[in-house]
Chimera marker file (.cmm) of the C-alpha trace (Angstrom):
<marker_set name="trace">
<marker id="1" x="-23.629" y="8.520" z="87.927" r="1" g="1" b="0" radius="0.5"/>
<marker id="2" x="-20.884" y="9.852" z="85.723" r="1" g="1" b="0" radius="0.5"/>
<marker id="3" x="-20.370" y="7.223" z="82.965" r="1" g="1" b="0" radius="0.5"/>
<marker id="4" x="-16.754" y="6.670" z="82.532" r="1" g="1" b="0" radius="0.5"/>
<marker id="5" x="-14.763" y="7.383" z="79.166" r="1" g="1" b="0" radius="0.5"/>
<marker id="6" x="-12.381" y="5.540" z="77.988" r="1" g="1" b="0" radius="0.5"/>
<marker id="7" x="-9.174" y="7.908" z="76.514" r="1" g="1" b="0" radius="0.5"/>
<marker id="8" x="-8.266" y="5.510" z="73.806" r="1" g="1" b="0" radius="0.5"/>
<marker id="9" x="-6.576" y="6.957" z="70.441" r="1" g="1" b="0" radius="0.5"/>
<marker id="10" x="-9.117" y="5.365" z="67.385" r="1" g="1" b="0" radius="0.5"/>
<marker id="11" x="-7.329" y="2.976" z="65.424" r="1" g="1" b="0" radius="0.5"/>
<marker id="12" x="-6.130" y="3.977" z="62.355" r="1" g="1" b="0" radius="0.5"/>
<marker id="13" x="-8.772" y="3.676" z="59.520" r="1" g="1" b="0" radius="0.5"/>
<marker id="14" x="-7.432" y="0.784" z="56.783" r="1" g="1" b="0" radius="0.5"/>
<marker id="15" x="-6.450" y="1.876" z="53.458" r="1" g="1" b="0" radius="0.5"/>
<marker id="16" x="-7.730" y="-0.147" z="51.354" r="1" g="1" b="0" radius="0.5"/>
<marker id="17" x="-8.253" y="0.036" z="47.283" r="1" g="1" b="0" radius="0.5"/>
<marker id="18" x="-11.903" y="0.659" z="47.571" r="1" g="1" b="0" radius="0.5"/>
<marker id="19" x="-11.064" y="3.666" z="50.426" r="1" g="1" b="0" radius="0.5"/>
<marker id="20" x="-9.100" y="4.895" z="48.366" r="1" g="1" b="0" radius="0.5"/>
<marker id="21" x="-11.209" y="4.849" z="45.340" r="1" g="1" b="0" radius="0.5"/>
<marker id="22" x="-13.674" y="6.731" z="47.319" r="1" g="1" b="0" radius="0.5"/>
<marker id="23" x="-11.017" y="9.402" z="48.695" r="1" g="1" b="0" radius="0.5"/>
<marker id="24" x="-10.233" y="9.841" z="45.239" r="1" g="1" b="0" radius="0.5"/>
<marker id="25" x="-13.610" y="9.927" z="43.836" r="1" g="1" b="0" radius="0.5"/>
<marker id="26" x="-14.491" y="12.818" z="46.409" r="1" g="1" b="0" radius="0.5"/>
<marker id="27" x="-11.440" y="15.184" z="46.133" r="1" g="1" b="0" radius="0.5"/>
<marker id="28" x="-11.430" y="14.912" z="42.178" r="1" g="1" b="0" radius="0.5"/>
<marker id="29" x="-15.805" y="15.963" z="42.497" r="1" g="1" b="0" radius="0.5"/>
<marker id="30" x="-14.325" y="18.347" z="45.261" r="1" g="1" b="0" radius="0.5"/>
<marker id="31" x="-11.659" y="19.716" z="42.602" r="1" g="1" b="0" radius="0.5"/>
<marker id="32" x="-13.555" y="19.892" z="39.915" r="1" g="1" b="0" radius="0.5"/>
<marker id="33" x="-16.854" y="21.536" z="42.083" r="1" g="1" b="0" radius="0.5"/>
<marker id="34" x="-14.323" y="24.256" z="43.098" r="1" g="1" b="0" radius="0.5"/>
<marker id="35" x="-12.659" y="24.968" z="39.724" r="1" g="1" b="0" radius="0.5"/>
<marker id="36" x="-15.809" y="25.186" z="37.578" r="1" g="1" b="0" radius="0.5"/>
<marker id="37" x="-18.627" y="26.400" z="39.866" r="1" g="1" b="0" radius="0.5"/>
<marker id="38" x="-21.183" y="25.016" z="38.425" r="1" g="1" b="0" radius="0.5"/>
<marker id="39" x="-24.746" y="26.046" z="38.865" r="1" g="1" b="0" radius="0.5"/>
<marker id="40" x="-27.495" y="23.244" z="40.910" r="1" g="1" b="0" radius="0.5"/>
<marker id="41" x="-28.518" y="22.219" z="37.405" r="1" g="1" b="0" radius="0.5"/>
<marker id="42" x="-25.156" y="22.142" z="35.866" r="1" g="1" b="0" radius="0.5"/>
<marker id="43" x="-23.654" y="19.756" z="38.846" r="1" g="1" b="0" radius="0.5"/>
<marker id="44" x="-25.332" y="16.512" z="37.560" r="1" g="1" b="0" radius="0.5"/>
<marker id="45" x="-24.669" y="16.824" z="34.218" r="1" g="1" b="0" radius="0.5"/>
<marker id="46" x="-20.838" y="17.627" z="34.608" r="1" g="1" b="0" radius="0.5"/>
<marker id="47" x="-20.202" y="15.081" z="36.633" r="1" g="1" b="0" radius="0.5"/>
<marker id="48" x="-21.646" y="12.705" z="34.397" r="1" g="1" b="0" radius="0.5"/>
<marker id="49" x="-19.931" y="13.895" z="31.670" r="1" g="1" b="0" radius="0.5"/>
<marker id="50" x="-16.726" y="14.268" z="33.478" r="1" g="1" b="0" radius="0.5"/>
<marker id="51" x="-16.928" y="10.969" z="34.659" r="1" g="1" b="0" radius="0.5"/>
<marker id="52" x="-17.636" y="9.577" z="31.200" r="1" g="1" b="0" radius="0.5"/>
<marker id="53" x="-14.779" y="11.690" z="30.156" r="1" g="1" b="0" radius="0.5"/>
<marker id="54" x="-12.225" y="10.331" z="32.876" r="1" g="1" b="0" radius="0.5"/>
<marker id="55" x="-13.580" y="6.736" z="32.366" r="1" g="1" b="0" radius="0.5"/>
<marker id="56" x="-12.881" y="6.881" z="28.442" r="1" g="1" b="0" radius="0.5"/>
<marker id="57" x="-9.406" y="7.781" z="29.296" r="1" g="1" b="0" radius="0.5"/>
<marker id="58" x="-8.744" y="5.177" z="31.707" r="1" g="1" b="0" radius="0.5"/>
<marker id="59" x="-9.653" y="2.693" z="28.812" r="1" g="1" b="0" radius="0.5"/>
<marker id="60" x="-7.684" y="4.480" z="26.291" r="1" g="1" b="0" radius="0.5"/>
<marker id="61" x="-4.314" y="4.295" z="28.825" r="1" g="1" b="0" radius="0.5"/>
<marker id="62" x="-4.830" y="0.786" z="29.187" r="1" g="1" b="0" radius="0.5"/>
<marker id="63" x="-5.409" y="-0.030" z="25.186" r="1" g="1" b="0" radius="0.5"/>
<marker id="64" x="-2.421" y="2.081" z="24.859" r="1" g="1" b="0" radius="0.5"/>
<marker id="65" x="-0.355" y="0.022" z="27.043" r="1" g="1" b="0" radius="0.5"/>
<marker id="66" x="-1.318" y="-2.654" z="25.637" r="1" g="1" b="0" radius="0.5"/>
<marker id="67" x="-1.043" y="-2.052" z="22.214" r="1" g="1" b="0" radius="0.5"/>
<marker id="68" x="2.739" y="-0.631" z="23.085" r="1" g="1" b="0" radius="0.5"/>
<marker id="69" x="3.194" y="-4.031" z="24.838" r="1" g="1" b="0" radius="0.5"/>
<marker id="70" x="2.011" y="-6.622" z="21.873" r="1" g="1" b="0" radius="0.5"/>
<marker id="71" x="4.337" y="-4.100" z="19.546" r="1" g="1" b="0" radius="0.5"/>
<marker id="72" x="7.173" y="-4.762" z="21.813" r="1" g="1" b="0" radius="0.5"/>
<marker id="73" x="6.648" y="-8.653" z="22.294" r="1" g="1" b="0" radius="0.5"/>
<marker id="74" x="6.325" y="-8.874" z="18.413" r="1" g="1" b="0" radius="0.5"/>
<marker id="75" x="9.327" y="-6.324" z="17.436" r="1" g="1" b="0" radius="0.5"/>
<marker id="76" x="11.653" y="-8.886" z="19.930" r="1" g="1" b="0" radius="0.5"/>
<marker id="77" x="10.607" y="-11.913" z="17.789" r="1" g="1" b="0" radius="0.5"/>
<marker id="78" x="11.898" y="-12.778" z="14.587" r="1" g="1" b="0" radius="0.5"/>
<marker id="79" x="9.923" y="-11.949" z="11.631" r="1" g="1" b="0" radius="0.5"/>
<marker id="80" x="10.619" y="-14.424" z="9.606" r="1" g="1" b="0" radius="0.5"/>
<marker id="81" x="7.141" y="-15.327" z="8.215" r="1" g="1" b="0" radius="0.5"/>
<marker id="82" x="4.227" y="-13.602" z="6.325" r="1" g="1" b="0" radius="0.5"/>
<marker id="83" x="2.087" y="-14.082" z="9.214" r="1" g="1" b="0" radius="0.5"/>
<marker id="84" x="4.641" y="-12.369" z="11.765" r="1" g="1" b="0" radius="0.5"/>
<marker id="85" x="4.425" y="-9.564" z="9.421" r="1" g="1" b="0" radius="0.5"/>
<marker id="86" x="0.375" y="-9.326" z="9.059" r="1" g="1" b="0" radius="0.5"/>
<marker id="87" x="0.737" y="-9.616" z="13.246" r="1" g="1" b="0" radius="0.5"/>
<marker id="88" x="2.988" y="-6.630" z="13.547" r="1" g="1" b="0" radius="0.5"/>
<marker id="89" x="0.589" y="-4.758" z="10.733" r="1" g="1" b="0" radius="0.5"/>
<marker id="90" x="-2.377" y="-5.651" z="13.128" r="1" g="1" b="0" radius="0.5"/>
<marker id="91" x="-0.827" y="-4.333" z="15.737" r="1" g="1" b="0" radius="0.5"/>
<marker id="92" x="-0.081" y="-1.450" z="14.616" r="1" g="1" b="0" radius="0.5"/>
<marker id="93" x="-3.067" y="-0.572" z="12.815" r="1" g="1" b="0" radius="0.5"/>
<marker id="94" x="-4.771" y="-1.226" z="16.403" r="1" g="1" b="0" radius="0.5"/>
<marker id="95" x="-4.214" y="2.560" z="17.347" r="1" g="1" b="0" radius="0.5"/>
<marker id="96" x="-6.621" y="3.784" z="19.116" r="1" g="1" b="0" radius="0.5"/>
<marker id="97" x="-5.615" y="7.896" z="19.245" r="1" g="1" b="0" radius="0.5"/>
<marker id="98" x="-8.181" y="8.514" z="16.596" r="1" g="1" b="0" radius="0.5"/>
<marker id="99" x="-10.756" y="6.827" z="18.099" r="1" g="1" b="0" radius="0.5"/>
<marker id="100" x="-9.992" y="8.370" z="21.606" r="1" g="1" b="0" radius="0.5"/>
<marker id="101" x="-9.590" y="11.693" z="20.071" r="1" g="1" b="0" radius="0.5"/>
<marker id="102" x="-13.174" y="11.180" z="18.540" r="1" g="1" b="0" radius="0.5"/>
<marker id="103" x="-15.271" y="10.088" z="21.397" r="1" g="1" b="0" radius="0.5"/>
<marker id="104" x="-12.742" y="13.317" z="23.647" r="1" g="1" b="0" radius="0.5"/>
<marker id="105" x="-14.230" y="15.678" z="20.943" r="1" g="1" b="0" radius="0.5"/>
<marker id="106" x="-17.359" y="14.767" z="21.330" r="1" g="1" b="0" radius="0.5"/>
<marker id="107" x="-17.406" y="14.771" z="25.225" r="1" g="1" b="0" radius="0.5"/>
<marker id="108" x="-16.052" y="17.873" z="25.152" r="1" g="1" b="0" radius="0.5"/>
<marker id="109" x="-18.939" y="18.950" z="22.912" r="1" g="1" b="0" radius="0.5"/>
<marker id="110" x="-21.489" y="17.954" z="25.547" r="1" g="1" b="0" radius="0.5"/>
<marker id="111" x="-19.950" y="19.805" z="28.193" r="1" g="1" b="0" radius="0.5"/>
<marker id="112" x="-19.917" y="22.897" z="25.896" r="1" g="1" b="0" radius="0.5"/>
<marker id="113" x="-23.748" y="22.947" z="26.218" r="1" g="1" b="0" radius="0.5"/>
<marker id="114" x="-23.680" y="22.707" z="29.822" r="1" g="1" b="0" radius="0.5"/>
<marker id="115" x="-21.429" y="25.277" z="30.919" r="1" g="1" b="0" radius="0.5"/>
<marker id="116" x="-20.952" y="28.788" z="29.845" r="1" g="1" b="0" radius="0.5"/>
<marker id="117" x="-17.671" y="29.957" z="28.380" r="1" g="1" b="0" radius="0.5"/>
<marker id="118" x="-16.138" y="31.204" z="30.663" r="1" g="1" b="0" radius="0.5"/>
<marker id="119" x="-16.996" y="27.894" z="32.619" r="1" g="1" b="0" radius="0.5"/>
<marker id="120" x="-15.653" y="26.161" z="29.703" r="1" g="1" b="0" radius="0.5"/>
<marker id="121" x="-12.138" y="27.512" z="29.983" r="1" g="1" b="0" radius="0.5"/>
<marker id="122" x="-11.846" y="27.060" z="33.588" r="1" g="1" b="0" radius="0.5"/>
<marker id="123" x="-12.817" y="23.275" z="32.920" r="1" g="1" b="0" radius="0.5"/>
<marker id="124" x="-10.183" y="23.041" z="29.964" r="1" g="1" b="0" radius="0.5"/>
<marker id="125" x="-7.267" y="24.415" z="33.225" r="1" g="1" b="0" radius="0.5"/>
<marker id="126" x="-8.969" y="21.989" z="35.596" r="1" g="1" b="0" radius="0.5"/>
<marker id="127" x="-8.558" y="18.955" z="33.466" r="1" g="1" b="0" radius="0.5"/>
<marker id="128" x="-5.046" y="19.867" z="32.383" r="1" g="1" b="0" radius="0.5"/>
<marker id="129" x="-3.817" y="19.835" z="35.624" r="1" g="1" b="0" radius="0.5"/>
<marker id="130" x="-5.867" y="18.203" z="38.061" r="1" g="1" b="0" radius="0.5"/>
<marker id="131" x="-3.979" y="14.945" z="37.865" r="1" g="1" b="0" radius="0.5"/>
<marker id="132" x="-1.058" y="16.337" z="39.341" r="1" g="1" b="0" radius="0.5"/>
<marker id="133" x="-3.209" y="18.439" z="42.110" r="1" g="1" b="0" radius="0.5"/>
<marker id="134" x="-5.011" y="15.604" z="42.952" r="1" g="1" b="0" radius="0.5"/>
<marker id="135" x="-1.304" y="13.555" z="43.125" r="1" g="1" b="0" radius="0.5"/>
<marker id="136" x="-0.208" y="16.443" z="45.120" r="1" g="1" b="0" radius="0.5"/>
<marker id="137" x="-3.300" y="16.813" z="47.593" r="1" g="1" b="0" radius="0.5"/>
<marker id="138" x="-3.192" y="12.434" z="47.956" r="1" g="1" b="0" radius="0.5"/>
<marker id="139" x="0.589" y="12.909" z="49.471" r="1" g="1" b="0" radius="0.5"/>
<marker id="140" x="-0.081" y="15.336" z="51.797" r="1" g="1" b="0" radius="0.5"/>
<marker id="141" x="-2.860" y="13.615" z="53.071" r="1" g="1" b="0" radius="0.5"/>
<marker id="142" x="-0.684" y="10.283" z="53.209" r="1" g="1" b="0" radius="0.5"/>
<marker id="143" x="2.530" y="12.457" z="54.805" r="1" g="1" b="0" radius="0.5"/>
<marker id="144" x="-0.685" y="13.855" z="57.199" r="1" g="1" b="0" radius="0.5"/>
<marker id="145" x="-1.503" y="9.939" z="57.912" r="1" g="1" b="0" radius="0.5"/>
<marker id="146" x="1.839" y="9.356" z="58.774" r="1" g="1" b="0" radius="0.5"/>
<marker id="147" x="2.452" y="12.366" z="61.178" r="1" g="1" b="0" radius="0.5"/>
<marker id="148" x="-1.053" y="11.176" z="62.896" r="1" g="1" b="0" radius="0.5"/>
<marker id="149" x="0.370" y="7.523" z="63.507" r="1" g="1" b="0" radius="0.5"/>
<marker id="150" x="2.843" y="9.377" z="65.139" r="1" g="1" b="0" radius="0.5"/>
<marker id="151" x="1.265" y="11.792" z="66.993" r="1" g="1" b="0" radius="0.5"/>
<marker id="152" x="3.252" y="14.662" z="65.285" r="1" g="1" b="0" radius="0.5"/>
<marker id="153" x="0.110" y="16.513" z="63.678" r="1" g="1" b="0" radius="0.5"/>
<marker id="154" x="-0.815" y="18.618" z="66.849" r="1" g="1" b="0" radius="0.5"/>
<marker id="155" x="2.719" y="19.363" z="66.891" r="1" g="1" b="0" radius="0.5"/>
<marker id="156" x="2.937" y="20.417" z="62.685" r="1" g="1" b="0" radius="0.5"/>
<marker id="157" x="-0.375" y="22.336" z="62.776" r="1" g="1" b="0" radius="0.5"/>
<marker id="158" x="0.815" y="24.330" z="66.035" r="1" g="1" b="0" radius="0.5"/>
<marker id="159" x="3.767" y="25.329" z="64.268" r="1" g="1" b="0" radius="0.5"/>
<marker id="160" x="2.252" y="26.358" z="61.226" r="1" g="1" b="0" radius="0.5"/>
<marker id="161" x="-0.297" y="28.359" z="62.912" r="1" g="1" b="0" radius="0.5"/>
<marker id="162" x="2.919" y="30.335" z="64.902" r="1" g="1" b="0" radius="0.5"/>
<marker id="163" x="2.182" y="28.818" z="68.460" r="1" g="1" b="0" radius="0.5"/>
<marker id="164" x="5.203" y="27.206" z="70.107" r="1" g="1" b="0" radius="0.5"/>
<link id1="1" id2="2" r="1" g="1" b="0" radius="0.2"/>
<link id1="2" id2="3" r="1" g="1" b="0" radius="0.2"/>
<link id1="3" id2="4" r="1" g="1" b="0" radius="0.2"/>
<link id1="4" id2="5" r="1" g="1" b="0" radius="0.2"/>
<link id1="5" id2="6" r="1" g="1" b="0" radius="0.2"/>
<link id1="6" id2="7" r="1" g="1" b="0" radius="0.2"/>
<link id1="7" id2="8" r="1" g="1" b="0" radius="0.2"/>
<link id1="8" id2="9" r="1" g="1" b="0" radius="0.2"/>
<link id1="9" id2="10" r="1" g="1" b="0" radius="0.2"/>
<link id1="10" id2="11" r="1" g="1" b="0" radius="0.2"/>
<link id1="11" id2="12" r="1" g="1" b="0" radius="0.2"/>
<link id1="12" id2="13" r="1" g="1" b="0" radius="0.2"/>
<link id1="13" id2="14" r="1" g="1" b="0" radius="0.2"/>
<link id1="14" id2="15" r="1" g="1" b="0" radius="0.2"/>
<link id1="15" id2="16" r="1" g="1" b="0" radius="0.2"/>
<link id1="16" id2="17" r="1" g="1" b="0" radius="0.2"/>
<link id1="17" id2="18" r="1" g="1" b="0" radius="0.2"/>
<link id1="18" id2="19" r="1" g="1" b="0" radius="0.2"/>
<link id1="19" id2="20" r="1" g="1" b="0" radius="0.2"/>
<link id1="20" id2="21" r="1" g="1" b="0" radius="0.2"/>
<link id1="21" id2="22" r="1" g="1" b="0" radius="0.2"/>
<link id1="22" id2="23" r="1" g="1" b="0" radius="0.2"/>
<link id1="23" id2="24" r="1" g="1" b="0" radius="0.2"/>
<link id1="24" id2="25" r="1" g="1" b="0" radius="0.2"/>
<link id1="25" id2="26" r="1" g="1" b="0" radius="0.2"/>
<link id1="26" id2="27" r="1" g="1" b="0" radius="0.2"/>
<link id1="27" id2="28" r="1" g="1" b="0" radius="0.2"/>
<link id1="28" id2="29" r="1" g="1" b="0" radius="0.2"/>
<link id1="29" id2="30" r="1" g="1" b="0" radius="0.2"/>
<link id1="30" id2="31" r="1" g="1" b="0" radius="0.2"/>
<link id1="31" id2="32" r="1" g="1" b="0" radius="0.2"/>
<link id1="32" id2="33" r="1" g="1" b="0" radius="0.2"/>
<link id1="33" id2="34" r="1" g="1" b="0" radius="0.2"/>
<link id1="34" id2="35" r="1" g="1" b="0" radius="0.2"/>
<link id1="35" id2="36" r="1" g="1" b="0" radius="0.2"/>
<link id1="36" id2="37" r="1" g="1" b="0" radius="0.2"/>
<link id1="37" id2="38" r="1" g="1" b="0" radius="0.2"/>
<link id1="38" id2="39" r="1" g="1" b="0" radius="0.2"/>
<link id1="39" id2="40" r="1" g="1" b="0" radius="0.2"/>
<link id1="40" id2="41" r="1" g="1" b="0" radius="0.2"/>
<link id1="41" id2="42" r="1" g="1" b="0" radius="0.2"/>
<link id1="42" id2="43" r="1" g="1" b="0" radius="0.2"/>
<link id1="43" id2="44" r="1" g="1" b="0" radius="0.2"/>
<link id1="44" id2="45" r="1" g="1" b="0" radius="0.2"/>
<link id1="45" id2="46" r="1" g="1" b="0" radius="0.2"/>
<link id1="46" id2="47" r="1" g="1" b="0" radius="0.2"/>
<link id1="47" id2="48" r="1" g="1" b="0" radius="0.2"/>
<link id1="48" id2="49" r="1" g="1" b="0" radius="0.2"/>
<link id1="49" id2="50" r="1" g="1" b="0" radius="0.2"/>
<link id1="50" id2="51" r="1" g="1" b="0" radius="0.2"/>
<link id1="51" id2="52" r="1" g="1" b="0" radius="0.2"/>
<link id1="52" id2="53" r="1" g="1" b="0" radius="0.2"/>
<link id1="53" id2="54" r="1" g="1" b="0" radius="0.2"/>
<link id1="54" id2="55" r="1" g="1" b="0" radius="0.2"/>
<link id1="55" id2="56" r="1" g="1" b="0" radius="0.2"/>
<link id1="56" id2="57" r="1" g="1" b="0" radius="0.2"/>
<link id1="57" id2="58" r="1" g="1" b="0" radius="0.2"/>
<link id1="58" id2="59" r="1" g="1" b="0" radius="0.2"/>
<link id1="59" id2="60" r="1" g="1" b="0" radius="0.2"/>
<link id1="60" id2="61" r="1" g="1" b="0" radius="0.2"/>
<link id1="61" id2="62" r="1" g="1" b="0" radius="0.2"/>
<link id1="62" id2="63" r="1" g="1" b="0" radius="0.2"/>
<link id1="63" id2="64" r="1" g="1" b="0" radius="0.2"/>
<link id1="64" id2="65" r="1" g="1" b="0" radius="0.2"/>
<link id1="65" id2="66" r="1" g="1" b="0" radius="0.2"/>
<link id1="66" id2="67" r="1" g="1" b="0" radius="0.2"/>
<link id1="67" id2="68" r="1" g="1" b="0" radius="0.2"/>
<link id1="68" id2="69" r="1" g="1" b="0" radius="0.2"/>
<link id1="69" id2="70" r="1" g="1" b="0" radius="0.2"/>
<link id1="70" id2="71" r="1" g="1" b="0" radius="0.2"/>
<link id1="71" id2="72" r="1" g="1" b="0" radius="0.2"/>
<link id1="72" id2="73" r="1" g="1" b="0" radius="0.2"/>
<link id1="73" id2="74" r="1" g="1" b="0" radius="0.2"/>
<link id1="74" id2="75" r="1" g="1" b="0" radius="0.2"/>
<link id1="75" id2="76" r="1" g="1" b="0" radius="0.2"/>
<link id1="76" id2="77" r="1" g="1" b="0" radius="0.2"/>
<link id1="77" id2="78" r="1" g="1" b="0" radius="0.2"/>
<link id1="78" id2="79" r="1" g="1" b="0" radius="0.2"/>
<link id1="79" id2="80" r="1" g="1" b="0" radius="0.2"/>
<link id1="80" id2="81" r="1" g="1" b="0" radius="0.2"/>
<link id1="81" id2="82" r="1" g="1" b="0" radius="0.2"/>
<link id1="82" id2="83" r="1" g="1" b="0" radius="0.2"/>
<link id1="83" id2="84" r="1" g="1" b="0" radius="0.2"/>
<link id1="84" id2="85" r="1" g="1" b="0" radius="0.2"/>
<link id1="85" id2="86" r="1" g="1" b="0" radius="0.2"/>
<link id1="86" id2="87" r="1" g="1" b="0" radius="0.2"/>
<link id1="87" id2="88" r="1" g="1" b="0" radius="0.2"/>
<link id1="88" id2="89" r="1" g="1" b="0" radius="0.2"/>
<link id1="89" id2="90" r="1" g="1" b="0" radius="0.2"/>
<link id1="90" id2="91" r="1" g="1" b="0" radius="0.2"/>
<link id1="91" id2="92" r="1" g="1" b="0" radius="0.2"/>
<link id1="92" id2="93" r="1" g="1" b="0" radius="0.2"/>
<link id1="93" id2="94" r="1" g="1" b="0" radius="0.2"/>
<link id1="94" id2="95" r="1" g="1" b="0" radius="0.2"/>
<link id1="95" id2="96" r="1" g="1" b="0" radius="0.2"/>
<link id1="96" id2="97" r="1" g="1" b="0" radius="0.2"/>
<link id1="97" id2="98" r="1" g="1" b="0" radius="0.2"/>
<link id1="98" id2="99" r="1" g="1" b="0" radius="0.2"/>
<link id1="99" id2="100" r="1" g="1" b="0" radius="0.2"/>
<link id1="100" id2="101" r="1" g="1" b="0" radius="0.2"/>
<link id1="101" id2="102" r="1" g="1" b="0" radius="0.2"/>
<link id1="102" id2="103" r="1" g="1" b="0" radius="0.2"/>
<link id1="103" id2="104" r="1" g="1" b="0" radius="0.2"/>
<link id1="104" id2="105" r="1" g="1" b="0" radius="0.2"/>
<link id1="105" id2="106" r="1" g="1" b="0" radius="0.2"/>
<link id1="106" id2="107" r="1" g="1" b="0" radius="0.2"/>
<link id1="107" id2="108" r="1" g="1" b="0" radius="0.2"/>
<link id1="108" id2="109" r="1" g="1" b="0" radius="0.2"/>
<link id1="109" id2="110" r="1" g="1" b="0" radius="0.2"/>
<link id1="110" id2="111" r="1" g="1" b="0" radius="0.2"/>
<link id1="111" id2="112" r="1" g="1" b="0" radius="0.2"/>
<link id1="112" id2="113" r="1" g="1" b="0" radius="0.2"/>
<link id1="113" id2="114" r="1" g="1" b="0" radius="0.2"/>
<link id1="114" id2="115" r="1" g="1" b="0" radius="0.2"/>
<link id1="115" id2="116" r="1" g="1" b="0" radius="0.2"/>
<link id1="116" id2="117" r="1" g="1" b="0" radius="0.2"/>
<link id1="117" id2="118" r="1" g="1" b="0" radius="0.2"/>
<link id1="118" id2="119" r="1" g="1" b="0" radius="0.2"/>
<link id1="119" id2="120" r="1" g="1" b="0" radius="0.2"/>
<link id1="120" id2="121" r="1" g="1" b="0" radius="0.2"/>
<link id1="121" id2="122" r="1" g="1" b="0" radius="0.2"/>
<link id1="122" id2="123" r="1" g="1" b="0" radius="0.2"/>
<link id1="123" id2="124" r="1" g="1" b="0" radius="0.2"/>
<link id1="124" id2="125" r="1" g="1" b="0" radius="0.2"/>
<link id1="125" id2="126" r="1" g="1" b="0" radius="0.2"/>
<link id1="126" id2="127" r="1" g="1" b="0" radius="0.2"/>
<link id1="127" id2="128" r="1" g="1" b="0" radius="0.2"/>
<link id1="128" id2="129" r="1" g="1" b="0" radius="0.2"/>
<link id1="129" id2="130" r="1" g="1" b="0" radius="0.2"/>
<link id1="130" id2="131" r="1" g="1" b="0" radius="0.2"/>
<link id1="131" id2="132" r="1" g="1" b="0" radius="0.2"/>
<link id1="132" id2="133" r="1" g="1" b="0" radius="0.2"/>
<link id1="133" id2="134" r="1" g="1" b="0" radius="0.2"/>
<link id1="134" id2="135" r="1" g="1" b="0" radius="0.2"/>
<link id1="135" id2="136" r="1" g="1" b="0" radius="0.2"/>
<link id1="136" id2="137" r="1" g="1" b="0" radius="0.2"/>
<link id1="137" id2="138" r="1" g="1" b="0" radius="0.2"/>
<link id1="138" id2="139" r="1" g="1" b="0" radius="0.2"/>
<link id1="139" id2="140" r="1" g="1" b="0" radius="0.2"/>
<link id1="140" id2="141" r="1" g="1" b="0" radius="0.2"/>
<link id1="141" id2="142" r="1" g="1" b="0" radius="0.2"/>
<link id1="142" id2="143" r="1" g="1" b="0" radius="0.2"/>
<link id1="143" id2="144" r="1" g="1" b="0" radius="0.2"/>
<link id1="144" id2="145" r="1" g="1" b="0" radius="0.2"/>
<link id1="145" id2="146" r="1" g="1" b="0" radius="0.2"/>
<link id1="146" id2="147" r="1" g="1" b="0" radius="0.2"/>
<link id1="147" id2="148" r="1" g="1" b="0" radius="0.2"/>
<link id1="148" id2="149" r="1" g="1" b="0" radius="0.2"/>
<link id1="149" id2="150" r="1" g="1" b="0" radius="0.2"/>
<link id1="150" id2="151" r="1" g="1" b="0" radius="0.2"/>
<link id1="151" id2="152" r="1" g="1" b="0" radius="0.2"/>
<link id1="152" id2="153" r="1" g="1" b="0" radius="0.2"/>
<link id1="153" id2="154" r="1" g="1" b="0" radius="0.2"/>
<link id1="154" id2="155" r="1" g="1" b="0" radius="0.2"/>
<link id1="155" id2="156" r="1" g="1" b="0" radius="0.2"/>
<link id1="156" id2="157" r="1" g="1" b="0" radius="0.2"/>
<link id1="157" id2="158" r="1" g="1" b="0" radius="0.2"/>
<link id1="158" id2="159" r="1" g="1" b="0" radius="0.2"/>
<link id1="159" id2="160" r="1" g="1" b="0" radius="0.2"/>
<link id1="160" id2="161" r="1" g="1" b="0" radius="0.2"/>
<link id1="161" id2="162" r="1" g="1" b="0" radius="0.2"/>
<link id1="162" id2="163" r="1" g="1" b="0" radius="0.2"/>
<link id1="163" id2="164" r="1" g="1" b="0" radius="0.2"/>
</marker_set>
């Protein structure tokens, strides 16, 4: 007896925030490993420090947006009392850039203990450009997924390879 195989296309996977975050994390790790070419001994410490740096950058961006939002709100209100002036002064003093620079420098020094000079240069270039490259890669994947949903991925791949 020959088993019957149903030739249905599989349902498209749901793009949940967790799935997207996992995809971004996998791409980030792959791009980092591709850019720096760490040895097996360097892989775990490098990834640990890089993740620490990325979390710190995300915290900084959130704190900076919050501080700017608070400044905009205070700026929009009339400063007619001593307490409003104090609030504005406190918001201005809430600058998080000095702390960010200090922590970033500390993590980079830790990375320099893990990587050789050439890898440090590769890491610096990667750190500078990977967000833009990651965005482009995700846009390409989304476009391919949309084309796949329409049944056109095969056509695109054939055209690129010189067929048809």
